[in-house]
N, CA, C and O of each residue as an XYZ file, in Angstrom:
296
protein
N       0.820     -1.185      0.000
C      -0.015      0.031     -0.002
C       0.839      1.178     -0.004
O       0.327      2.261     -0.289
N       2.141      1.113      0.286
C       3.004      2.190      0.249
C       3.857      2.219     -0.965
O       4.850      2.946     -0.983
N       3.540      1.481     -1.977
C       4.263      1.378     -3.225
C       4.154      2.674     -3.969
O       3.033      3.161     -4.121
N       5.263      3.307     -4.469
C       5.264      4.466     -5.214
C       4.366      4.398     -6.499
O       3.774      5.396     -6.911
N       4.293      3.169     -7.115
C       3.443      2.987     -8.275
C       2.017      3.067     -7.912
O       1.234      3.697     -8.623
N       1.620      2.427     -6.779
C       0.226      2.589     -6.371
C      -0.172      3.969     -6.120
O      -1.248      4.408     -6.525
N       0.743      4.721     -5.404
C       0.462      6.147     -5.161
C       0.376      6.995     -6.414
O      -0.485      7.866     -6.531
N       1.292      6.727     -7.364
C       1.399      7.480     -8.577
C       0.118      7.257     -9.515
O      -0.267      8.122    -10.302
N      -0.484      6.051     -9.359
C      -1.665      5.730    -10.189
C      -2.940      6.086     -9.560
O      -4.011      5.965    -10.155
N      -2.820      6.570     -8.235
C      -4.087      6.982     -7.457
C      -4.866      5.812     -7.248
O      -6.089      5.950     -7.264
N      -4.341      4.597     -7.038
C      -5.089      3.403     -6.948
C      -5.959      3.253     -5.688
O      -6.979      2.564     -5.720
N      -5.571      3.873     -4.618
C      -6.201      3.849     -3.307
C      -7.158      5.046     -3.160
O      -6.790      6.174     -3.488
N      -8.336      4.812     -2.688
C      -9.321      5.829     -2.438
C      -9.757      5.790     -1.017
O     -10.120      4.724     -0.520
N      -9.738      6.922     -0.323
C     -10.129      6.911      1.101
C     -11.717      7.131      1.141
O     -12.275      8.010      0.484
N     -12.360      6.257      1.962
C     -13.834      6.358      2.141
C     -14.156      6.232      3.597
O     -13.517      5.454      4.305
N     -15.110      6.959      4.057
C     -15.536      6.798      5.465
C     -16.435      5.631      5.659
O     -17.453      5.514      4.978
N     -16.095      4.765      6.562
C     -16.961      3.640      6.843
C     -17.682      3.887      8.169
O     -17.039      4.399      9.086
N     -18.958      3.566      8.340
C     -19.724      3.914      9.532
C     -19.166      3.321     10.789
O     -19.390      3.922     11.840
N     -18.452      2.188     10.812
C     -18.038      1.549     11.909
C     -16.511      1.644     12.010
O     -15.965      1.969     13.064
N     -15.852      1.363     10.920
C     -14.328      1.261     10.986
C     -13.576      2.571     10.781
O     -12.357      2.633     10.943
N     -14.372      3.690     10.399
C     -13.699      4.915     10.177
C     -13.223      5.134      8.733
O     -13.707      4.480      7.809
N     -12.284      6.045      8.549
C     -11.764      6.297      7.300
C     -10.822      5.228      6.854
O      -9.869      4.937      7.577
N     -11.023      4.615      5.701
C     -10.199      3.454      5.231
C      -9.813      3.713      3.846
O     -10.485      4.419      3.095
N      -8.642      3.091      3.490
C      -8.183      3.146      2.057
C      -8.708      1.890      1.303
O      -8.409      0.758      1.683
N      -9.434      2.105      0.309
C     -10.050      1.096     -0.519
C      -9.278      1.018     -1.813
O      -8.843      2.073     -2.274
N      -9.056     -0.144     -2.464
C      -8.564     -0.090     -3.829
C      -9.659      0.448     -4.718
O     -10.843      0.130     -4.601
N      -9.182      1.276     -5.604
C     -10.105      1.868     -6.651
C     -10.062      1.147     -7.874
O      -9.646     -0.011     -7.877
N     -10.458      1.723     -8.943
C     -10.453      1.103    -10.332
C      -8.980      0.997    -10.771
O      -8.194      1.921    -10.561
N      -8.640     -0.090    -11.353
C      -7.235     -0.283    -11.846
C      -7.000      0.416    -13.133
O      -5.900      0.299    -13.673
N      -7.933      1.129    -13.672
C      -7.783      1.745    -14.940
C      -8.364      3.209    -14.860
O      -9.241      3.474    -14.037
N      -7.880      4.122    -15.698
C      -8.515      5.481    -15.736
C      -8.745      5.866    -17.133
O      -7.827      5.872    -17.953
N      -9.968      6.192    -17.423
C     -10.378      6.705    -18.780
C     -10.726      8.146    -18.609
O     -11.426      8.546    -17.679
N     -10.196      8.948    -19.573
C     -10.441     10.397    -19.495
C     -11.808     10.839    -19.694
O     -12.232     11.813    -19.071
N     -12.594     10.142    -20.586
C     -13.888     10.519    -20.945
C     -14.997      9.768    -20.208
O     -16.165     10.153    -20.271
N     -14.644      8.751    -19.545
C     -15.567      7.927    -18.662
C     -14.930      7.595    -17.338
O     -14.636      6.430    -17.072
N     -14.712      8.575    -16.510
C     -14.022      8.270    -15.224
C     -14.976      7.480    -14.336
O     -16.197      7.629    -14.380
N     -14.329      6.609    -13.508
C     -15.076      5.822    -12.559
C     -14.505      6.242    -11.211
O     -13.412      6.796    -11.090
N     -15.382      5.915    -10.135
C     -14.875      6.253     -8.826
C     -15.733      5.344     -7.825
O     -16.853      4.923     -8.114
N     -15.112      5.104     -6.678
C     -15.810      4.512     -5.566
C     -16.482      5.534     -4.755
O     -15.910      6.590     -4.483
N     -17.734      5.250     -4.337
C     -18.587      6.246     -3.563
C     -19.031      5.733     -2.206
O     -19.415      6.491     -1.315
N     -18.961      4.392     -2.086
C     -19.556      3.845     -0.797
C     -18.622      2.859     -0.202
O     -17.906      2.181     -0.939
N     -18.584      2.736      1.118
C     -17.760      1.724      1.773
C     -18.395      0.311      1.657
O     -19.470      0.115      1.089
N     -17.657     -0.640      2.231
C     -18.181     -1.997      2.251
C     -19.419     -2.013      3.107
O     -19.476     -1.298      4.107
N     -20.396     -2.788      2.759
C     -21.629     -2.758      3.565
C     -21.447     -3.512      4.906
O     -20.568     -4.358      5.069
N     -22.315     -3.155      5.827
C     -22.281     -3.806      7.132
C     -23.041     -5.081      7.055
O     -23.927     -5.225      6.213
N     -22.734     -5.984      7.879
C     -23.476     -7.354      7.866
C     -24.945     -7.147      7.996
O     -25.406     -6.555      8.972
N     -25.704     -7.625      7.024
C     -27.171     -7.506      7.065
C     -27.729     -6.234      6.546
O     -28.946     -6.051      6.515
N     -26.835     -5.314      6.120
C     -27.316     -3.954      5.707
C     -28.365     -4.030      4.570
O     -29.255     -3.183      4.489
N     -28.260     -4.973      3.764
C     -29.072     -5.043      2.614
C     -30.126     -6.126      2.631
O     -30.724     -6.417      1.595
N     -30.370     -6.732      3.783
C     -31.265     -7.828      3.914
C     -32.632     -7.601      3.413
O     -33.228     -8.464      2.770
N     -33.190     -6.330      3.729
C     -34.585     -6.057      3.394
C     -34.571     -5.909      1.871
O     -35.481     -6.429      1.224
N     -33.656     -5.276      1.299
C     -33.639     -5.120     -0.205
C     -33.668     -6.445     -0.870
O     -34.476     -6.685     -1.767
N     -32.782     -7.329     -0.436
C     -32.539     -8.639     -1.111
C     -33.872     -9.552     -0.847
O     -34.561    -10.010     -1.758
N     -34.110     -9.731      0.477
C     -35.209    -10.728      0.812
C     -36.524    -10.312      0.388
O     -37.272    -11.103     -0.187
N     -36.885     -9.005      0.660
C     -38.185     -8.543      0.392
C     -38.382     -8.018     -1.007
O     -39.319     -8.439     -1.685
N     -37.541     -7.117     -1.466
C     -37.677     -6.512     -2.790
C     -37.344     -7.396     -3.944
O     -38.028     -7.440     -4.966
N     -36.211     -8.132     -3.727
C     -35.779     -8.971     -4.862
C     -36.261    -10.401     -4.859
O     -36.534    -10.970     -5.916
N     -36.372    -11.005     -3.650
C     -36.778    -12.394     -3.581
C     -38.269    -12.597     -3.256
O     -38.803    -13.702     -3.353
N     -38.905    -11.508     -2.873
C     -40.359    -11.518     -2.711
C     -40.861    -11.969     -1.374
O     -42.063    -12.187     -1.228
N     -40.009    -12.123     -0.389
C     -40.409    -12.490      0.964
C     -41.112    -11.269      1.595
O     -40.815    -10.124      1.255
N     -42.021    -11.535      2.491
C     -42.690    -10.458      3.112
C     -41.828     -9.836      4.227
O     -40.840    -10.451      4.629
N     -42.153     -8.690      4.719
C     -41.456     -8.143      5.837
C     -41.630     -9.061      7.099
O     -40.702     -9.247      7.886
N     -42.864     -9.618      7.244
C     -43.081    -10.555      8.324
C     -42.128    -11.760      8.271
O     -41.630    -12.217      9.299
N     -41.881    -12.274      7.023
C     -40.955    -13.388      6.881
C     -39.607    -12.879      7.330
O     -38.916    -13.614      8.036
N     -39.193    -11.734      6.994
C     -37.850    -11.236      7.378
C     -37.718    -11.200      8.911
O     -36.651    -11.532      9.426
N     -38.759    -10.810      9.649
C     -38.760    -10.780     11.081
C     -38.630    -12.098     11.616
O     -37.870    -12.328     12.556
N     -39.410    -13.075     11.008
C     -39.249    -14.527     11.446
C     -37.850    -14.989     11.205
O     -37.292    -15.667     12.069
N     -37.242    -14.671     10.093
C     -35.810    -15.082      9.766
C     -34.904    -14.583     10.906
O     -34.125    -15.356     11.463
N     -35.013    -13.267     11.254
C     -34.286    -12.661     12.361
C     -34.499    -13.354     13.687
O     -33.518    -13.612     14.385
N     -35.663    -13.656     14.058
C     -35.977    -14.345     15.263
C     -35.396    -15.703     15.363
O     -34.917    -16.120     16.417
N     -35.442    -16.473     14.145
C     -34.814    -17.852     14.067
C     -33.382    -17.792     13.968
O     -32.758    -18.851     14.033
N     -32.735    -16.638     13.812
C     -31.262    -16.592     13.634
C     -30.799    -16.913     12.237
O     -29.622    -17.173     11.989
N     -31.726    -16.889     11.358
C     -31.372    -17.286      9.912
C     -30.485    -16.049      9.346
O     -29.443    -16.188      8.705
N     -31.027    -14.937      9.663
C     -30.293    -13.656      9.208
C     -29.903    -12.790     10.290
O     -29.310    -11.737     10.055
């Protein structure tokens, strides 16, 4: 992470994580002048997207999700 090449290429991007604080994340390994990319969000917390996945994408009800939590499934 302290490599001069990594620093020169701007490979690491600092992002604030809600639990771990400010961390350096690997960014995109390429740079295009007309279509730049960037990282905008930190790694998700455990279970952060459960409702989106189980309810919105897989069709389980919110009551199902509560039951899953109570049973220790998620």
